[in-house]
C-alpha positions as CSV (number, residue, x, y, z in Angstrom):
1,M,94.3,65.6,79.8
2,R,92.9,62.8,78.1
3,K,95.0,63.3,74.9
4,G,98.3,63.2,77.0
5,I,97.5,59.9,78.7
6,I,96.6,58.3,75.3
7,A,100.0,59.6,73.6
8,A,101.8,58.3,76.8
9,L,100.5,54.8,76.6
10,I,101.3,54.9,72.4
11,S,104.7,55.7,73.5
12,V,105.0,52.9,75.9
13,G,103.9,50.7,73.6
14,I,106.1,51.5,70.9
15,I,109.2,51.5,73.1
16,S,108.1,48.1,74.4
17,Q,107.7,46.5,70.8
18,L,111.4,48.1,69.8
19,Q,112.8,46.5,72.9
20,A,111.1,43.0,72.1
21,H,112.7,43.2,68.6
22,T,116.2,44.6,69.2
23,L,118.9,43.1,67.2
24,V,120.3,40.0,68.5
25,Q,124.3,39.2,68.2
26,L,124.9,35.9,66.4
27,S,128.3,33.9,66.5
28,D,130.4,33.0,63.2
29,Q,128.9,29.6,63.5
30,Q,125.5,30.9,63.5
31,L,125.8,33.5,60.9
32,S,127.5,30.4,58.8
33,D,124.3,28.3,59.3
34,T,122.0,31.3,58.2
35,V,120.3,31.0,54.9
36,G,118.8,33.5,52.5
37,Q,118.0,35.3,49.6
38,A,117.8,39.1,48.6
39,L,115.1,40.1,46.7
40,M,117.0,42.4,44.7
41,S,120.9,42.1,43.3
42,L,123.3,44.4,42.0
43,A,125.8,43.3,39.9
44,Y,129.0,44.9,38.1
45,L,130.8,43.7,35.2
46,A,134.2,45.7,34.9
47,P,135.9,46.6,31.7
48,S,138.9,44.4,32.5
49,D,136.4,41.3,33.1
50,T,137.3,38.6,30.5
51,A,133.3,38.0,30.4
52,N,132.9,41.5,29.0
53,L,132.6,41.3,25.1
54,M,132.8,44.8,24.4
55,T,136.6,44.6,25.8
56,K,137.0,41.4,23.9
57,Y,135.7,42.7,20.2
58,S,136.2,46.5,20.6
59,N,139.3,47.2,22.6
60,G,139.7,50.9,23.7
61,S,135.9,50.9,24.4
62,N,136.3,50.7,28.2
63,M,132.7,49.6,29.0
64,G,131.4,48.7,32.2
65,F,127.9,47.3,33.3
66,Y,125.5,47.9,36.1
67,K,123.0,45.3,36.5
68,L,119.8,45.6,38.9
69,G,117.8,42.4,39.0
70,L,114.9,41.1,40.7
71,E,115.5,37.8,42.1
72,A,112.2,36.2,41.6
73,E,109.7,35.0,38.9
74,M,106.9,37.2,37.2
75,D,103.7,36.5,35.9
76,L,102.7,38.7,33.1
77,N,100.1,38.7,30.4
78,A,100.0,42.3,28.4
79,N,98.5,43.5,25.4
80,I,99.9,46.7,23.4
81,R,97.7,48.2,20.6
82,N,100.4,50.4,19.5
83,L,104.2,49.6,20.2
84,Q,106.4,52.7,18.7
85,L,109.9,53.3,19.7
86,G,112.4,55.5,18.3
87,C,110.2,57.4,15.9
88,G,111.4,60.4,13.8
89,G,114.6,62.3,15.1
90,V,117.3,60.8,13.6
91,N,115.2,58.1,11.7
92,G,113.3,60.7,9.9
93,A,109.5,61.5,9.8
94,G,107.3,58.6,9.9
95,S,110.2,56.0,10.6
96,C,110.7,54.1,13.8
97,D,113.2,51.8,15.2
98,V,110.3,49.8,16.5
99,D,107.0,49.6,15.3
100,I,104.5,46.8,16.2
101,K,100.5,46.9,16.1
102,N,98.5,44.6,18.3
103,L,101.5,43.1,20.3
104,S,100.5,40.4,22.8
105,L,102.3,38.2,25.4
106,S,100.7,35.5,27.2
107,G,101.5,32.0,28.4
108,L,102.5,29.2,26.0
109,P,99.8,27.3,24.3
110,A,98.5,23.7,25.3
111,G,99.8,22.6,22.1
112,Y,99.5,23.4,18.2
113,N,96.5,22.4,15.9
114,A,98.0,20.4,13.1
115,A,94.6,20.7,11.2
116,S,94.9,24.2,11.0
117,G,98.4,24.3,10.1
118,S,100.0,24.0,13.5
119,S,98.8,27.1,14.7
120,P,98.7,27.8,18.6
121,D,96.0,25.6,20.2
122,Y,94.8,26.7,23.9
123,G,92.2,24.0,24.1
124,L,89.3,24.7,26.2
125,T,91.4,27.8,28.0
126,D,91.2,31.3,27.1
127,R,94.6,32.6,26.1
128,A,93.7,35.4,28.3
129,S,93.9,33.3,31.4
130,T,97.5,32.4,30.5
131,S,100.6,34.2,31.5
132,A,104.0,34.4,30.5
133,K,106.8,33.7,33.0
134,L,109.9,36.0,33.3
135,T,112.6,34.5,35.6
136,N,114.8,37.3,37.3
137,P,114.0,40.2,35.4
138,F,116.6,43.0,35.6
139,M,117.8,46.1,33.9
140,E,121.1,47.0,32.9
141,F,123.1,50.0,32.5
142,A,126.1,50.4,30.0
143,V,128.8,52.7,31.3
144,K,131.4,54.2,29.5
145,N,134.6,55.2,31.4
146,P,133.1,53.6,34.8
147,D,136.4,54.1,36.6
148,K,136.6,57.9,35.3
149,A,134.5,60.4,37.3
150,A,135.1,63.2,35.0
151,T,134.4,61.1,31.7
152,R,131.7,58.5,33.2
153,E,128.8,58.4,30.9
154,I,125.5,56.1,30.6
155,V,125.5,55.2,26.8
156,G,122.8,52.4,27.0
157,L,120.1,50.9,29.0
158,R,118.5,47.3,28.5
159,F,115.5,45.4,29.9
160,S,115.5,41.7,30.0
161,A,115.1,38.4,31.9
162,E,117.1,35.5,32.6
163,K,114.7,33.4,31.1
164,I,111.5,34.0,29.2
165,T,108.5,31.3,28.7
166,G,105.4,32.5,26.8
167,L,104.0,33.4,23.2
168,L,104.8,36.8,22.0
169,S,102.4,37.5,19.0
170,A,102.0,40.4,16.6
171,G,98.8,41.5,14.8
172,I,95.1,39.9,14.9
173,A,95.0,38.8,11.3
174,N,96.6,36.2,9.0
175,G,96.2,38.2,5.8
176,M,96.9,37.2,2.2
177,L,99.0,40.4,1.7
178,P,101.0,42.3,4.1
179,S,99.5,44.8,6.3
180,S,100.2,48.4,7.1
181,T,98.0,48.7,10.1
182,D,98.5,45.3,11.7
183,G,101.6,43.4,12.7
184,I,105.4,44.1,12.8
185,Q,105.8,47.2,10.6
186,S,109.5,48.0,11.5
187,L,111.9,46.1,13.6
188,S,115.5,47.1,14.7
189,G,116.9,44.0,16.5
190,F,118.4,40.4,16.1
191,M,116.4,37.1,15.7
192,R,117.4,33.7,14.9
193,I,115.0,31.5,13.4
194,A,115.6,27.9,13.7
195,A,115.8,25.6,10.7
196,T,112.3,24.1,9.8
197,T,110.1,22.1,7.0
198,G,107.3,22.7,5.1
199,E,105.1,22.2,2.4
200,V,103.5,24.3,-0.7
201,D,100.9,23.4,-3.2
202,T,101.5,24.6,-6.9
203,L,99.4,26.1,-9.3
204,P,98.8,24.3,-12.4
205,T,100.3,26.1,-15.4
206,L,101.2,25.6,-19.0
207,F,104.5,24.9,-20.6
208,G,105.7,25.0,-24.3
209,K,103.8,28.2,-25.3
210,Q,106.4,31.3,-24.5
211,A,109.4,31.9,-26.2
212,D,111.8,30.7,-23.4
213,H,110.1,27.6,-23.2
214,Q,111.8,26.1,-26.3
215,I,113.1,22.6,-26.1
216,K,115.2,20.8,-28.6
217,G,116.1,16.9,-28.9
218,L,117.5,14.4,-30.9
219,L,115.3,12.4,-33.3
220,S,115.5,9.4,-35.7
221,A,112.9,9.3,-38.6
222,L,113.1,7.9,-41.9
223,G,116.5,6.2,-41.5
224,N,118.3,9.7,-40.4
225,D,119.2,11.3,-37.3
226,R,117.9,14.6,-36.7
227,E,117.2,17.4,-34.0
228,F,114.0,19.1,-33.6
229,T,113.3,22.2,-32.1
230,S,109.9,23.3,-30.6
231,E,108.0,26.3,-31.9
232,P,106.2,28.0,-29.0
233,G,104.5,30.7,-31.1
234,S,102.9,28.4,-33.5
235,S,99.1,28.3,-33.6
236,D,99.8,24.6,-33.5
237,T,101.2,24.9,-30.1
238,N,98.5,24.4,-27.5
239,G,101.4,23.7,-24.8
240,V,101.6,21.1,-22.2
241,T,99.4,21.2,-19.1
242,V,101.4,21.0,-15.9
243,P,99.1,19.9,-13.1
244,S,99.0,21.4,-9.3
245,M,101.7,19.3,-7.3
246,K,102.6,19.3,-3.6
247,A,106.3,20.2,-3.0
248,G,107.8,19.8,0.4
249,F,110.8,22.1,1.3
250,T,113.6,22.4,3.9
251,M,114.4,25.8,5.4
252,P,117.8,26.5,6.6
253,G,118.3,28.7,9.8
254,F,118.1,32.0,9.3
255,Q,118.6,35.8,11.0
256,V,116.6,39.1,11.1
257,N,119.4,41.1,12.0
258,G,119.2,45.0,11.4
259,R,117.6,48.5,11.7
260,R,114.4,49.3,11.0
261,M,113.8,46.1,8.8
262,T,110.3,45.4,7.3
263,N,111.0,41.9,5.7
264,A,112.7,38.8,6.1
265,H,115.0,37.3,3.6
266,V,115.8,33.6,3.4
267,E,118.1,31.7,0.9
268,H,118.6,28.4,-0.1
269,V,115.2,27.0,0.7
270,K,115.8,23.6,-0.8
271,A,112.9,21.6,-2.4
272,T,112.4,18.6,-4.6
273,I,109.6,17.8,-6.9
274,G,109.6,14.0,-7.5
275,Q,107.7,14.0,-10.7
276,I,105.9,16.5,-13.0
277,S,103.4,14.8,-15.5
278,L,103.6,15.9,-18.9
279,S,100.9,14.1,-20.6
280,D,97.8,15.3,-18.3
281,G,95.1,17.5,-19.2
282,P,93.6,18.6,-22.6
283,S,96.4,20.8,-23.8
284,N,99.3,18.4,-24.7
285,Q,100.5,19.5,-28.3
286,L,103.8,20.9,-29.4
287,K,104.7,22.3,-32.8
288,V,108.0,20.9,-33.7
289,N,110.2,21.4,-36.9
290,F,113.0,18.9,-38.1
291,D,115.8,19.0,-40.4
292,A,114.9,18.9,-43.9
293,I,114.1,15.5,-45.9
294,A,115.1,15.6,-49.5
295,L,114.9,19.2,-49.7
296,V,111.6,19.7,-47.9
297,A,111.5,21.1,-44.7
298,T,109.5,19.0,-42.5
299,S,107.3,19.9,-39.2
300,S,105.0,18.3,-37.2
301,K,102.7,18.5,-34.3
302,I,103.5,16.2,-31.7
303,K,101.8,14.9,-28.4
304,L,103.7,13.5,-25.5
305,A,102.7,9.7,-24.7
306,T,100.8,9.1,-21.5
307,G,103.6,8.5,-18.7
308,S,105.9,11.4,-19.9
309,M,107.3,13.2,-17.3
310,I,110.0,15.1,-15.6
311,K,111.6,13.7,-12.3
312,N,113.6,14.7,-9.6
313,L,113.6,18.5,-10.1
314,N,115.8,19.9,-7.4
315,M,115.0,23.8,-6.6
316,D,116.7,26.4,-4.5
317,I,114.2,28.7,-3.5
318,T,114.7,32.4,-2.3
319,F,111.9,33.3,0.1
320,D,111.1,36.9,1.0
321,Q,108.3,37.5,3.6
322,A,107.0,40.7,5.1
323,L,107.5,41.0,9.0
324,S,103.8,41.8,9.2
325,M,103.0,38.1,8.0
326,F,104.8,36.8,10.9
327,H,102.4,36.5,14.2
328,N,103.5,33.9,16.5
329,I,106.8,34.0,18.1
330,P,107.2,31.2,20.8
331,L,109.6,31.8,23.8
332,V,110.4,28.5,25.3
333,G,112.4,29.4,28.2
334,T,114.7,31.6,26.4
335,G,116.1,35.1,27.1
336,G,115.4,38.4,25.3
337,Y,115.9,42.2,25.8
338,L,115.1,45.4,24.8
339,S,117.4,48.1,24.9
340,L,118.3,51.7,24.0
341,Q,122.1,52.8,23.2
342,Q,123.4,55.8,21.7
343,Q,126.4,53.5,19.9
344,A,126.8,49.9,19.1
345,L,127.1,47.7,22.0
346,L,127.6,44.1,22.7
347,W,125.5,43.6,25.8
348,P,126.9,40.7,28.2
349,G,125.8,37.4,27.1
350,S,124.8,38.3,23.7
351,Y,124.6,35.8,20.9
352,V,128.4,35.8,18.8
353,D,128.1,34.0,15.8
354,P,131.2,31.4,15.6
355,S,132.3,33.3,11.9
356,D,132.5,36.7,13.6
357,M,134.7,35.1,16.7
358,G,138.0,36.5,14.8
359,A,136.5,40.0,14.4
360,K,138.5,43.0,16.0
361,N,135.7,45.5,16.0
362,L,132.0,45.7,16.2
363,S,131.5,46.9,12.6
364,E,133.1,43.5,11.3
365,M,130.5,41.4,13.0
366,L,127.7,41.0,10.6
367,Q,126.1,37.9,12.1
368,T,126.3,38.7,15.9
369,D,123.6,40.4,17.9
370,V,125.2,43.9,18.2
371,A,122.7,46.1,19.4
372,Q,122.9,49.2,16.9
373,Q,122.1,53.0,18.1
374,G,118.6,53.5,18.9
375,W,116.2,51.0,20.1
376,W,116.9,47.5,20.1
377,M,114.7,44.1,20.4
378,S,116.7,40.8,20.6
379,F,116.0,36.9,21.3
380,A,118.8,35.1,22.6
381,E,117.8,31.5,21.3
382,P,116.5,30.4,17.9
383,V,112.8,31.0,17.6
384,Q,110.8,27.8,16.8
385,L,108.4,28.8,13.7
386,G,107.2,25.2,13.8
387,Y,106.2,23.4,10.4
388,L,105.4,26.1,7.6
389,K,102.3,25.3,5.1
390,A,101.3,27.9,2.6
391,S,97.6,28.7,2.7
392,D,97.1,29.2,-0.9
393,K,98.7,27.4,-4.0
394,V,101.9,29.1,-5.5
395,D,102.8,30.1,-8.8
396,V,106.0,28.7,-10.0
397,S,105.6,29.5,-13.7
398,N,108.8,31.6,-13.6
399,V,110.9,28.3,-13.2
400,L,109.7,27.1,-16.4
401,P,112.2,28.7,-18.7
402,Q,115.1,26.6,-16.5
403,V,113.1,23.8,-17.0
404,A,113.2,23.9,-20.7
405,T,116.9,24.5,-20.7
406,L,117.4,21.6,-18.4
407,M,115.3,19.4,-20.4
408,T,116.9,20.5,-23.7
409,N,120.1,19.4,-21.8
410,E,119.1,16.1,-21.3
411,L,117.1,15.4,-24.5
412,L,120.2,16.4,-26.7
413,K,122.1,13.3,-24.9
414,E,122.4,10.3,-27.4
415,E,120.8,8.1,-24.8
416,N,117.3,10.2,-24.8
417,R,117.1,10.2,-28.6
418,V,113.2,9.7,-29.7
419,Y,112.9,7.1,-32.5
420,V,109.8,7.6,-34.8
421,P,108.5,4.7,-36.9
422,A,108.5,5.3,-40.7
423,G,104.7,5.7,-41.2
424,S,104.3,8.1,-38.3
425,A,107.3,10.2,-39.7
426,L,105.6,10.2,-43.1
427,G,102.4,11.2,-41.8
428,S,103.9,14.1,-39.8
429,I,105.2,15.6,-43.0
430,F,101.4,16.1,-44.3
431,G,100.5,17.5,-41.2
432,M,99.2,14.6,-39.3
433,T,99.7,14.8,-35.1
434,L,102.2,12.4,-34.0
435,T,102.3,10.8,-30.6
436,T,105.8,9.6,-29.4
437,P,105.9,6.0,-29.5
438,Q,107.1,5.8,-26.1
439,P,106.8,8.2,-22.9
440,I,109.4,10.7,-22.7
441,V,110.9,10.7,-19.2
442,V,113.4,13.5,-18.3
443,D,115.1,12.9,-15.0
444,L,116.5,16.0,-13.9
445,G,117.8,14.8,-10.4
446,A,121.7,14.8,-11.6
447,A,121.7,18.1,-13.4
448,T,119.9,20.1,-10.7
449,L,121.6,18.6,-7.6
450,K,124.6,21.0,-8.1
451,N,122.8,23.4,-10.4
452,P,119.2,23.6,-9.2
453,A,116.4,25.4,-10.4
454,T,115.9,28.8,-8.7
455,L,113.0,30.5,-7.8
456,T,111.8,33.4,-5.5
457,L,108.7,33.2,-3.6
458,S,107.2,36.5,-1.8
459,N,104.7,37.3,0.9
460,I,103.3,33.6,1.3
461,K,100.4,33.4,3.7
462,L,101.4,30.8,6.0
463,A,98.8,28.5,7.8
464,N,100.5,28.4,11.3
465,Q,100.9,32.0,11.8
466,N,97.0,32.4,12.5
467,P,97.3,34.6,15.8
468,T,94.8,33.6,18.7
469,A,93.3,36.5,20.3
470,N,94.5,37.5,24.0
471,C,90.9,38.0,25.2
472,Y,87.9,36.8,26.5
473,G,84.8,36.0,24.4
474,S,84.7,37.2,20.9
475,L,87.0,40.2,21.0
476,K,90.3,40.3,18.9
477,F,92.1,42.6,20.8
478,C,91.5,44.1,24.1
């Protein structure tokens, strides 16, 4: 009996609540004055829509896009020890579309520590207490033949957000060499890197002792004009010490664009070395041969006078860097996405390079964010890597043969002829060492402006790529 009374009372209460909150009829004016926002949104981009890039650049694709979004801001701090997507299968054993070890996403740093090469600096705040901000996250489906029920097919899925603000880092250590257990091992995706500047210090080296270091020039001695030729292989050639130098460089913007990439390739990095001393250090002696004098072949050991130098050496550097040696990717209010597709797709809003705007099909678009079959990771705006500074000195000895050729071209010009006093010239015949009466200064500015010396650098440790642990305390990864 008591149970029946309680049930009756509950029923009466529920009915009373429903009556208290029944729908209320609104007039048209009241509806017009009402403002609100849905938590979820659904949008459809038809094949015929002018904003559909697939229709514009891939006629006949008949591709539509359904987008389900969350109209909100989401804070996220995450660590993923091993992100592997698209491994095996069509890629083959041991090969992945995306393979990143120790991936972290957090808020942006408070600033960048110039003393450590502009590495991220969170000040007194632990990185782990910050969060990346995702504005309006969404997922989107690519549907082929969306208007034909019999042949409708989902061919792609992507996860993204309208804006992403935060620091994405890969790896826990900034090592001297590429790592097979840390950082980006394989990347299928699209990323533009913004133009930046940096500097390197070079290792001291020795010029003049290798066969391809031979130089020639014009000489006047004993009243005769002659040509001299250095003899790199002679025991009397000690070489010329080239000291360590600081070289600033300008790196143009470049792309990381393709499937299962392991390194970044950057061409036309511009650098200028203002002056290279040729008279410093204990090693400053070259053996040279002259034309015959009175049927006697002459040679001499020469030293370059103090102040001898090469000026204004312009260089064109090719930079090959393993992706595992890039660690910090700041995202400053930019979009990005992770997608999976069974065919090449141009997702709505993807970057289209100006050079590709005349293309008729996706295969011609080599500089554009065309998501390829499989998993694909893309970033909408150029990534700012900041000032790049090599942590260790760089070996530039490979450029010395080119310097020898450039020097010869300049020293064979009449205005650069070396004049030797008679006493010194006679002394050189009998094996005495000759010091050039004046410093030999070779200005390569004009010669290397159009035809710069070329150099390839590989896997340079960058000081500003030191990763910051996204953990509390002393843990490197958590």
